[in-house]
N, C-alpha and C positions, 0 to 999 in steps of 0.2 A: 565398391572401389570403382573409381572412374576409369574410363577407357585409357589405360596407360600403355605406352609402347616400351616394353622392357628390353627390346633389342638394343637400345641405345645405352643401357646400363649394364648389360651382361655380355661378356665376351663369348663368342660362338665356340662351341666344342667341335673340333674337327678330328676325324680319325684318319691318320696318315698311314699309308701302306709302307712296307719295308722299302719298296722302290722309291716312294716319295721321300723317305728319310735319307736314302742313299744319294739321291739327286741333290737334295739340299746340302748334305755334308760335302759332296764333291764341289758344288758351287762355292761354298764357304772356303774350302781348302784352296781352290784355284784363286779366289780373291785374296786370301791371306798371303799366299806365296807369290802374288803378283805375276801369274802366268800371262804370257802374251801369245798371240798366234804364232805358231811355228816352234814354240818351246817343247822340248821332250817331256812327256809325262812319265811318272814313276811306272815301274814294271807292273803288269796286271796282277801278278801273284802277291804284291805287297798291299793292294787295296783292301782286301778283307781285314788284314791286321790294322791298317790305318783307320778303317771305318768301324773297327771293333765288331766285326761280323763273325759268325761261326765259320770255320774253314769249310770250303765247299768241295 
């Protein structure tokens, strides 16, 4: 087989931590709801339910 660069053809596998996934979901939520600077955020205790995380 010739020297072929497979990285162009295969998507990279990334292992995200729980913190990475929470950050991503928070960003998506804020974009979806069109939050602007100064807007009040939902109460802290509602986030685990919204993010489908186990209760802490």
